Backbone bond lengths (Angstrom), bond angles and torsions (degrees), N, CA, C in turn:
res aa  C-N    CA-C-N  psi(-1)  N-CA   C-N-CA  omega(-1)  CA-C   N-CA-C  phi
1 M - - - 1.450 - - 1.527 109.47 -
2 T 1.310 117.34 136.90 1.461 120.78 -178.13 1.517 110.61 -87.08
3 E 1.323 114.06 153.54 1.453 119.31 173.88 1.523 108.22 -66.77
4 V 1.316 116.68 140.72 1.459 120.45 179.48 1.523 108.81 -63.10
5 G 1.327 115.73 128.10 1.461 120.70 177.05 1.519 114.63 83.58
6 K 1.336 118.25 -4.35 1.462 119.93 179.40 1.524 109.29 -71.21
7 Q 1.305 116.05 129.81 1.458 122.05 -179.44 1.526 110.25 -88.23
8 V 1.313 116.27 147.21 1.458 121.63 177.76 1.532 109.51 -66.55
9 F 1.325 116.61 -45.27 1.465 122.86 179.63 1.517 109.78 -123.72
10 Q 1.327 115.05 146.97 1.462 121.43 166.91 1.528 105.57 -102.93
11 F 1.319 115.66 139.83 1.464 120.93 -179.52 1.516 110.09 -115.68
12 E 1.316 115.05 142.59 1.461 121.92 174.67 1.519 106.72 -149.13
13 Q 1.311 116.53 146.02 1.456 119.19 176.15 1.511 108.80 -118.55
14 C 1.332 115.92 124.69 1.465 123.20 177.03 1.517 106.74 -114.68
15 D 1.331 115.73 100.29 1.459 121.66 -172.27 1.524 108.20 55.71
16 A 1.326 118.02 -120.84 1.476 120.48 -176.28 1.524 112.51 -94.48
17 V 1.342 117.26 11.62 1.467 121.62 -178.08 1.527 109.84 -104.59
18 L 1.326 116.80 120.86 1.459 121.90 172.50 1.520 107.33 -86.83
19 V 1.339 116.41 118.06 1.462 121.69 179.50 1.526 107.69 -101.65
20 V 1.331 115.93 123.17 1.458 122.60 179.81 1.525 107.21 -116.48
21 T 1.338 115.56 123.38 1.453 120.65 179.77 1.518 109.79 -118.43
22 P 1.346 117.72 108.82 1.464 119.15 173.01 1.534 108.57 -61.51
23 T 1.326 117.09 137.18 1.468 120.38 -171.83 1.521 114.21 -92.14
24 G 1.305 117.66 -0.82 1.459 120.82 178.88 1.509 109.73 168.54
25 S 1.304 116.13 -174.04 1.454 120.48 179.35 1.521 110.00 -58.85
26 L 1.312 116.43 132.66 1.456 119.47 -179.67 1.523 111.93 -67.44
27 M 1.329 117.07 -14.23 1.459 120.28 178.25 1.531 111.71 -69.47
28 E 1.331 117.96 -15.92 1.459 119.62 179.46 1.529 113.46 -85.64
29 F 1.336 116.64 -1.08 1.464 120.54 -177.92 1.520 111.40 -113.59
30 R 1.317 115.10 154.73 1.465 120.37 174.50 1.525 108.88 -72.14
31 D 1.335 116.28 151.78 1.463 120.79 179.12 1.523 111.80 -55.79
32 A 1.335 116.72 -40.45 1.473 120.43 -179.36 1.525 110.82 -63.05
33 D 1.339 117.73 -37.27 1.468 120.86 178.81 1.526 111.10 -67.03
34 I 1.318 115.96 -39.78 1.471 120.26 178.39 1.523 110.47 -66.12
35 R 1.324 116.32 -44.00 1.466 120.90 178.03 1.527 110.91 -60.45
36 N 1.330 116.93 -43.32 1.472 121.07 178.58 1.526 111.27 -63.47
37 A 1.326 117.04 -40.42 1.472 120.48 179.24 1.530 110.33 -64.88
38 Y 1.324 116.30 -41.80 1.461 120.39 176.76 1.525 110.13 -61.75
39 N 1.342 117.08 -46.71 1.468 120.96 179.87 1.522 111.33 -61.38
40 D 1.333 117.61 -39.13 1.465 121.20 176.82 1.529 110.31 -61.08
41 T 1.318 116.15 -44.17 1.468 120.74 179.72 1.520 110.39 -62.98
42 Y 1.320 116.24 -46.30 1.462 121.72 -179.50 1.531 110.41 -58.42
43 R 1.328 116.87 -44.32 1.472 121.03 179.04 1.524 111.70 -65.71
44 K 1.318 117.15 -38.99 1.464 120.09 -179.89 1.536 111.35 -62.96
45 L 1.327 116.79 -28.05 1.461 120.07 177.83 1.525 112.28 -71.22
46 D 1.333 117.51 -14.10 1.465 121.40 175.71 1.530 112.24 -81.72
47 D 1.328 117.47 -12.83 1.459 121.88 -179.93 1.531 108.73 -65.35
48 P 1.340 118.07 126.88 1.471 119.89 -177.91 1.532 113.68 -62.62
49 S 1.327 117.89 -18.05 1.462 119.94 179.07 1.533 111.87 -83.54
50 V 1.330 117.52 -4.86 1.468 122.40 179.92 1.525 109.17 -105.99
51 S 1.325 116.01 124.06 1.463 120.94 177.00 1.526 112.12 -109.25
52 H 1.328 116.87 -35.47 1.465 120.88 -170.44 1.520 110.54 -130.55
53 L 1.339 114.71 160.02 1.458 121.59 -179.10 1.517 109.74 -124.19
54 L 1.326 115.76 132.81 1.463 122.65 175.44 1.524 108.19 -125.68
55 I 1.332 116.30 125.20 1.460 120.96 172.72 1.520 106.77 -101.60
56 D 1.329 116.14 119.64 1.460 123.27 -179.73 1.531 108.09 -96.62
57 F 1.325 116.90 111.83 1.458 122.83 -176.22 1.530 113.29 -87.92
58 S 1.321 118.83 9.94 1.468 121.42 -172.55 1.529 114.08 -61.83
59 K 1.327 118.62 -23.97 1.471 121.12 -179.22 1.529 112.47 -108.29
60 L 1.321 116.36 8.27 1.463 120.71 -176.53 1.523 109.16 -108.14
61 T 1.316 115.94 130.98 1.457 119.91 -179.87 1.518 112.18 -106.79
62 Y 1.309 117.07 -18.51 1.464 121.11 -176.94 1.519 108.60 -155.64
63 F 1.326 116.26 145.84 1.461 120.13 168.61 1.514 108.64 -145.26
64 G 1.320 115.29 151.38 1.459 121.22 -177.40 1.504 111.52 -118.48
65 S 1.322 114.80 -161.42 1.459 121.02 -173.23 1.526 113.18 -64.57
66 T 1.341 117.49 -32.72 1.464 120.17 178.13 1.523 110.19 -60.06
67 F 1.325 115.95 -44.95 1.462 120.68 -178.95 1.524 110.91 -68.88
68 V 1.323 117.32 -37.01 1.466 120.65 177.78 1.531 109.94 -59.82
69 G 1.322 116.61 -44.78 1.462 120.17 177.43 1.516 111.90 -60.14
70 M 1.331 116.34 -40.34 1.466 120.29 177.71 1.524 110.36 -64.09
71 L 1.329 117.64 -42.42 1.460 121.31 179.89 1.529 111.16 -60.26
72 I 1.325 116.35 -43.26 1.463 120.48 -179.91 1.527 110.60 -61.55
73 R 1.330 116.82 -48.35 1.470 120.14 -178.54 1.530 111.86 -66.57
74 L 1.327 117.73 -37.18 1.470 120.25 -179.08 1.529 111.38 -70.65
75 A 1.325 118.03 -37.69 1.470 120.32 177.05 1.526 110.01 -62.88
76 K 1.330 116.21 -43.77 1.464 120.17 177.87 1.520 111.05 -61.52
77 K 1.325 116.61 -42.19 1.474 121.15 -179.90 1.526 110.70 -63.10
78 A 1.333 117.83 -44.12 1.468 121.19 179.58 1.529 110.38 -60.93
79 R 1.315 116.87 -43.38 1.468 120.41 -178.70 1.522 111.94 -72.29
80 L 1.316 116.94 -33.25 1.462 120.73 176.87 1.529 110.24 -59.68
81 G 1.334 116.49 -33.58 1.455 121.44 177.24 1.519 113.51 -85.58
82 G 1.326 117.30 5.18 1.456 121.02 177.87 1.503 114.47 90.64
83 G 1.321 118.09 6.76 1.456 121.12 -177.95 1.506 113.08 -102.22
84 E 1.313 114.19 -168.31 1.460 122.11 179.22 1.520 109.35 -123.14
85 A 1.332 115.34 163.41 1.459 122.83 178.90 1.520 108.47 -124.87
86 A 1.338 116.03 132.96 1.464 120.47 -178.71 1.522 110.02 -139.99
87 V 1.319 114.61 157.21 1.461 122.12 174.15 1.521 108.18 -126.54
88 C 1.331 114.59 156.79 1.461 119.34 175.07 1.524 109.40 -144.55
89 S 1.316 114.35 161.65 1.471 122.97 174.45 1.521 113.21 62.46
90 L 1.320 117.40 38.15 1.460 121.31 176.60 1.526 109.94 -74.79
91 S 1.325 116.54 137.69 1.464 119.52 171.31 1.530 107.07 -72.68
92 D 1.323 117.08 166.23 1.466 120.42 179.05 1.523 110.93 -58.81
93 N 1.339 117.27 -41.35 1.467 120.84 -179.37 1.527 111.47 -65.71
94 M 1.337 116.96 -43.38 1.466 119.96 -179.94 1.527 110.37 -67.22
95 Q 1.331 116.29 -38.69 1.462 119.99 177.71 1.532 110.59 -61.89
96 Q 1.321 116.38 -44.07 1.461 120.08 -179.78 1.523 110.89 -64.29
97 M 1.343 116.66 -40.77 1.459 120.08 179.13 1.524 110.73 -62.35
98 M 1.333 116.86 -44.59 1.463 120.15 -179.01 1.531 111.51 -66.89
99 K 1.337 117.04 -34.55 1.469 119.56 175.94 1.520 110.55 -67.49
100 T 1.325 116.72 -42.31 1.466 120.77 179.00 1.525 110.81 -60.59
101 L 1.332 116.66 -38.26 1.456 121.92 179.14 1.529 112.46 -81.90
102 M 1.333 116.21 2.77 1.462 123.83 -179.34 1.534 112.26 57.46
103 L 1.333 115.72 41.54 1.465 120.63 178.51 1.526 112.70 -101.71
104 L 1.325 117.65 -4.42 1.463 120.10 179.55 1.523 110.30 -109.56
105 E 1.328 114.61 124.86 1.464 121.89 171.06 1.535 113.61 57.07
106 N 1.309 118.71 20.76 1.462 121.90 179.46 1.529 108.31 -94.74
107 T 1.306 115.83 82.62 1.464 121.05 -171.61 1.530 113.44 -70.13
108 K 1.327 118.01 -0.23 1.460 120.44 176.97 1.528 111.51 -78.83
109 T 1.318 117.04 -7.92 1.462 121.12 177.93 1.523 108.92 -120.64
110 D 1.320 116.05 165.99 1.468 119.14 176.75 1.530 111.16 -98.95
111 C 1.334 116.94 11.77 1.465 119.59 -179.35 1.522 111.99 -116.78
112 F 1.336 117.78 14.71 1.457 120.00 -179.89 1.535 110.88 -79.69
113 W 1.314 114.75 162.51 1.463 122.49 179.68 1.522 109.12 -123.79
114 N 1.333 116.70 137.67 1.453 121.81 171.44 1.522 107.40 -82.41
115 E 1.334 116.59 133.58 1.461 120.34 -176.73 1.523 111.55 -103.30
116 H 1.345 114.83 139.47 1.461 121.72 176.47 1.522 108.42 -135.32
117 S 1.317 115.64 150.21 1.467 120.27 -178.52 1.516 112.18 -69.21
118 T 1.329 116.20 -43.63 1.471 120.13 -174.91 1.524 111.12 -123.90
119 R 1.305 114.16 161.24 1.458 121.48 177.44 1.526 111.12 -62.13
120 D 1.332 116.81 -45.70 1.467 120.76 -178.89 1.533 111.34 -61.51
121 E 1.336 115.95 -41.98 1.462 120.71 178.18 1.530 110.23 -61.91
122 A 1.322 117.00 -43.55 1.462 121.48 -179.12 1.523 111.30 -64.76
123 I 1.323 117.13 -46.55 1.469 120.91 -179.63 1.523 109.95 -61.68
124 S 1.315 116.34 -44.68 1.463 120.87 179.75 1.530 110.62 -60.31
125 S 1.320 116.79 -44.51 1.462 121.27 179.49 1.530 110.98 -63.73
126 L 1.317 117.38 -45.49 1.463 120.81 -179.07 1.526 111.88 -65.61
127 Q 1.316 117.28 -34.58 1.461 120.41 -178.99 1.525 112.01 -68.14
128 T 1.318 117.26 -18.15 1.472 119.90 179.16 1.520 112.53 -90.89
129 V 1.330 116.97 -7.94 1.473 121.70 -178.52 1.526 109.33 -83.70
130 E 1.315 115.70 127.78 1.465 120.61 175.67 1.518 109.07 -73.42
131 R 1.296 116.63 143.52 1.461 120.77 175.44 1.515 108.92 -73.43
132 H 1.341 117.46 133.64 1.462 121.81 -173.64 1.515 114.21 -90.78
133 A 1.298 118.83 -7.17 1.475 120.23 -174.51 1.513 111.32 -80.99
């Protein structure tokens, strides 16, 4: 059961970087809440003041196939707008899963994610990337 009022994602904007932080295991939320959070993120990427997307995994302990699908679509959306997609604070298990799924640093696809150790490192890196659109 989820805490009343607990959001699936926390959003923050640092200059042109939209930072999305999942607030816990997605298994604690209803499917409709997860879908709404994904839709909110997708819409925020349409904002002209947003160029890049960063997913901060610091509060996430587990993710499954639903989240993987969301990551793929969000990376494509960020790049479609000329931006980049990055992740930070991955646990060893999450990092290994994303590598196995070829979602990290696989520049042959448009759904890959650049990985950074910390949020500050990721934001700094994204802020130096020129928008391609």
